[in-house]
C-alpha positions as CSV (number, residue, x, y, z in Angstrom):
1,I,24.5,39.9,-6.4
2,A,21.7,40.3,-9.0
3,A,19.0,40.4,-6.2
4,G,20.5,42.6,-4.3
5,A,21.6,40.1,-1.4
6,P,25.4,39.6,-2.5
7,P,27.2,36.8,-0.1
8,A,29.5,38.3,2.5
9,L,32.2,36.4,1.3
10,M,33.5,33.8,-1.5
11,L,36.0,31.2,-1.1
12,E,38.0,29.3,-3.2
13,T,39.3,25.9,-2.8
14,R,40.4,24.9,-5.8
15,R,44.0,23.6,-6.0
16,T,45.3,23.4,-10.0
17,P,46.8,27.2,-10.9
18,V,45.1,28.3,-14.0
19,L,47.9,29.5,-16.5
20,P,49.4,26.2,-16.5
21,T,46.4,24.2,-16.9
22,A,45.0,26.5,-19.8
23,L,48.4,26.3,-21.8
24,A,48.0,22.4,-21.5
25,H,44.2,22.9,-22.7
26,L,44.5,26.2,-25.7
27,G,42.7,24.6,-28.2
28,G,40.1,23.3,-26.3
29,L,39.9,26.7,-24.0
30,W,40.0,28.7,-27.4
31,R,36.8,27.0,-28.5
32,G,35.2,27.2,-25.8
33,R,35.9,30.8,-25.2
34,A,32.4,32.1,-24.9
35,W,31.8,30.1,-21.6
36,A,35.2,31.3,-20.4
37,L,34.2,34.9,-21.1
38,K,31.1,34.3,-19.3
39,G,33.0,33.3,-16.6
40,R,35.2,36.4,-16.5
41,A,32.6,38.4,-16.4
42,M,31.0,36.7,-13.6
43,M,34.0,37.0,-11.5
44,R,34.2,41.0,-12.7
45,A,30.9,41.3,-10.9
46,V,31.9,39.6,-7.9
47,A,34.7,42.5,-7.6
48,R,32.4,45.4,-8.5
49,A,30.3,44.0,-5.6
50,G,33.1,44.6,-3.3
51,I,32.9,41.1,-2.0
52,R,35.6,39.6,-0.4
53,L,36.9,36.4,-2.0
54,V,39.1,34.2,-0.2
55,R,41.8,32.0,-2.4
56,G,43.6,28.6,-1.9
57,V,41.2,27.7,1.2
58,R,42.2,24.5,3.2
59,G,40.6,23.0,5.9
60,L,36.9,24.2,5.4
61,R,34.8,23.9,8.9
62,A,31.1,24.6,9.3
63,E,30.8,25.0,13.1
64,G,28.0,25.6,15.4
65,G,25.7,24.2,17.8
66,A,21.8,24.1,16.7
67,R,22.7,25.5,13.6
68,L,25.4,27.2,12.0
69,E,27.5,29.9,13.6
70,R,30.8,30.2,11.7
71,V,33.1,29.2,8.7
72,V,36.1,28.5,9.9
73,W,39.3,27.4,7.7
74,D,42.9,27.1,8.0
75,G,44.0,30.9,8.9
76,G,40.7,32.5,8.8
77,Q,37.0,32.1,10.2
78,H,33.9,34.1,9.7
79,D,30.5,34.5,11.2
80,A,27.7,33.0,9.2
81,V,23.9,31.4,9.2
82,T,24.1,30.7,5.7
83,L,26.7,28.5,3.7
84,L,26.5,27.5,0.0
85,L,28.9,24.5,-1.0
86,H,29.7,23.5,-4.3
87,E,32.5,21.2,-5.0
88,G,31.6,20.7,-8.6
89,V,29.1,18.5,-10.5
90,I,28.4,14.7,-11.3
91,P,26.7,12.6,-13.3
92,N,23.6,11.1,-11.4
93,V,24.1,7.6,-12.2
94,Q,21.3,6.2,-9.8
95,V,18.7,5.1,-12.2
96,T,21.6,3.9,-15.0
97,L,23.1,1.9,-12.5
98,A,19.7,0.0,-11.3
99,L,19.5,-0.9,-15.0
100,G,22.5,-2.8,-14.9
101,L,23.8,-0.8,-17.6
102,A,27.6,-0.7,-18.3
103,H,29.9,2.2,-16.9
104,D,33.0,3.7,-16.7
105,W,35.0,5.6,-14.6
106,D,35.5,9.5,-15.4
107,E,39.4,9.7,-13.8
108,A,39.3,13.5,-14.7
109,Q,36.1,13.9,-12.2
110,L,36.3,10.6,-10.3
111,C,32.9,9.7,-10.9
112,W,31.0,7.2,-12.6
113,R,29.4,7.6,-16.0
114,P,27.4,5.4,-18.4
115,R,29.2,4.0,-21.5
116,T,27.4,5.6,-24.4
117,D,27.9,5.8,-27.8
118,A,27.8,8.9,-30.0
119,F,23.9,9.3,-30.2
120,G,23.5,8.2,-26.5
121,A,22.7,4.9,-26.6
122,T,23.7,2.7,-23.6
123,S,24.7,-0.9,-23.2
124,A,21.2,-2.0,-23.5
125,E,19.2,-1.9,-26.6
126,R,16.6,0.0,-25.7
127,I,18.0,2.5,-23.7
128,A,19.8,6.1,-24.3
129,V,20.8,8.5,-22.3
130,A,20.8,11.9,-23.0
131,G,21.9,15.1,-21.0
132,D,24.4,15.6,-18.1
133,G,23.4,11.8,-16.8
134,A,25.4,10.6,-19.4
135,G,28.6,13.0,-18.3
136,I,28.7,16.8,-17.6
137,A,28.8,19.0,-20.5
138,G,26.0,21.7,-19.8
139,W,23.0,22.7,-21.5
140,Q,23.8,23.1,-25.2
141,A,25.3,19.6,-25.2
142,A,22.3,18.7,-23.1
143,A,20.4,19.7,-25.9
144,A,22.2,18.0,-28.8
145,L,22.5,14.5,-27.3
146,G,18.5,14.7,-27.1
147,R,18.5,15.1,-30.9
148,L,21.2,12.9,-31.2
149,A,19.3,9.9,-29.3
150,G,15.7,10.8,-31.3
151,L,17.6,10.5,-34.5
152,D,19.4,7.2,-33.6
153,A,15.5,6.2,-31.6
154,A,14.0,6.6,-35.6
155,H,16.3,4.8,-37.0
156,R,16.6,1.5,-34.7
157,L,12.4,1.9,-35.0
158,G,12.8,1.6,-39.0
159,R,11.7,5.2,-39.4
160,I,14.3,6.3,-41.0
161,D,17.5,4.9,-42.7
162,R,21.3,4.9,-41.5
163,T,21.7,7.6,-44.3
164,R,19.3,10.1,-43.6
165,R,19.9,9.5,-39.9
166,D,23.9,10.2,-40.0
167,A,23.0,13.4,-42.3
168,E,20.5,15.0,-39.9
169,A,23.1,14.2,-37.0
170,A,25.7,16.6,-38.7
171,T,24.3,19.6,-37.1
172,P,23.9,18.2,-33.4
173,L,27.3,16.5,-33.7
174,A,28.7,19.7,-34.4
175,E,27.0,21.3,-31.6
176,L,27.8,18.6,-29.1
177,D,31.9,19.0,-30.0
178,R,31.4,22.7,-29.5
179,A,29.7,22.0,-26.2
180,R,32.2,19.8,-24.9
181,A,35.5,21.4,-26.5
182,I,36.0,23.3,-22.7
183,R,35.2,20.3,-20.4
184,P,38.8,19.0,-20.6
185,F,40.3,22.3,-19.6
186,L,37.7,22.6,-16.6
187,D,37.7,18.9,-15.7
188,A,41.6,19.5,-15.0
189,L,41.3,22.7,-13.2
190,Y,38.5,21.7,-11.0
191,R,39.5,18.3,-10.2
192,P,38.2,17.1,-6.7
193,A,40.7,17.2,-4.1
194,P,42.1,13.9,-2.6
195,E,40.9,15.2,1.2
196,L,37.3,15.9,-0.9
197,L,36.2,12.2,-1.3
198,A,38.7,10.9,1.4
199,P,38.3,13.1,4.5
200,P,41.4,13.5,7.0
201,D,39.3,14.2,9.8
202,S,37.7,11.2,11.3
203,A,34.6,13.3,13.1
204,T,33.5,14.1,9.3
205,I,30.3,13.1,8.8
206,V,30.0,12.1,5.2
207,C,26.6,10.2,5.5
208,R,24.5,12.8,6.9
209,C,21.2,10.5,6.7
210,E,22.9,8.1,8.7
211,E,25.2,10.2,10.5
212,V,28.0,7.7,9.5
213,T,31.4,9.4,10.4
214,A,34.6,9.6,7.8
215,G,36.5,7.4,11.0
216,Q,33.8,4.6,10.8
217,V,33.9,4.0,7.3
218,R,37.6,3.7,7.6
219,A,37.2,1.5,10.7
220,A,34.4,-0.7,8.1
221,A,37.3,-1.2,5.5
222,R,39.6,-2.3,8.0
223,L,37.5,-4.9,9.1
224,G,37.2,-6.0,5.9
225,A,34.4,-3.7,3.6
226,T,35.8,-3.8,0.4
227,G,33.2,-1.5,-1.0
228,P,30.3,1.2,-0.6
229,N,27.9,-2.1,-0.8
230,Q,29.9,-4.3,2.0
231,A,29.5,-0.7,4.2
232,K,26.2,-0.5,3.9
233,A,25.9,-3.8,5.5
234,Y,28.2,-2.9,8.4
235,L,27.1,1.0,9.1
236,R,23.5,1.5,7.1
237,C,25.3,4.5,5.1
238,G,23.2,4.5,1.8
239,M,20.0,3.4,3.1
240,G,18.7,6.6,4.0
241,P,16.4,9.1,2.0
242,C,19.6,10.2,-0.3
243,Q,19.7,6.4,-1.8
244,G,23.5,6.9,-1.3
245,R,23.4,9.5,-3.8
246,L,25.1,12.1,-1.7
247,C,27.4,9.7,0.1
248,G,28.2,7.1,-2.6
249,P,31.4,8.9,-3.8
250,T,32.9,9.7,-0.8
251,V,32.3,6.2,0.9
252,A,34.0,4.9,-2.1
253,G,37.1,7.2,-1.4
254,L,37.3,6.3,2.0
255,I,37.3,2.6,1.5
256,A,39.8,3.0,-1.7
257,D,42.3,5.4,0.8
258,E,42.2,3.1,3.7
259,R,43.2,-0.2,1.4
260,G,45.3,1.3,-0.9
261,I,43.7,0.8,-4.0
262,P,42.1,3.0,-6.8
263,I,38.4,4.4,-6.2
264,A,37.3,2.7,-9.1
265,A,38.0,-0.9,-7.6
266,A,35.7,0.0,-4.5
267,G,33.0,0.1,-6.8
268,T,29.5,1.5,-6.5
269,Y,26.2,1.5,-4.5
270,R,23.5,-0.7,-6.2
271,P,20.7,1.2,-6.2
272,R,17.3,0.6,-5.4
273,A,13.6,2.4,-6.4
274,P,12.5,4.7,-5.6
275,Y,16.0,6.9,-6.3
276,K,14.4,10.1,-4.4
277,P,12.1,10.5,-1.4
278,L,9.0,10.1,-2.0
279,T,5.4,10.4,0.5
280,V,3.1,7.7,1.0
281,A,0.6,9.8,-0.9
282,E,2.8,10.1,-4.3
283,L,3.6,6.5,-4.2
284,A,-0.2,5.7,-3.9
285,H,-1.1,8.4,-7.1
286,G,1.8,7.2,-8.8
């Protein structure tokens, strides 16, 4: 909108009602009111621009031949040449998983996150994680956790004692607490819908790199694949350029749904370097 090219249409797929969720998280919502007010201002800008907003969208589909031609949902459709999708943000844990660090399942956002303490220290003595890789909380939280990790590193190296570390940590700890205050409300409001991680349409492509469909993943689960790593052996899903960064949660969700187990029990891929695509030239000069 600010650049003068507003979208023709906005489709909201959120399932959770705002008011009951807000009432259940009043404390955190009040402490994080600056973020809530910022979001409200953005939605007012959308309204002033005259952009049509459709709420409660279900069955979203992108259709076309050689390229996108239309966006279709239950009860409506719209011609389109560009579709921008955003169904939430989860930590990128490719590196921390490959390092063998302990991870915990986040039931609120249906994702894995590395297990860290207040200073970002992980299960490995010499490794700390700061920022959204340790859990989505925004840039303010990332900056505060970075300072905390630095203080803890200085303490571990013997440069400062525990008393000084804890004294200097008071301010960033308070900043981190304020930044995270609104997260329980946002996590509850935007919890991923069941069909996001377990698409009911068997033709839905869940691994774009290898063009593996939801139906194929379900069939692999019926044949005995107990998790994403076994499905990889059956179907090559997770072996393409993205190394499972994009398909991993959905593959696990489909297997869990087909086998009637929690997603956490299905597990996740065991990633290997390189974690993102790179050229031969980049590898040669690395």
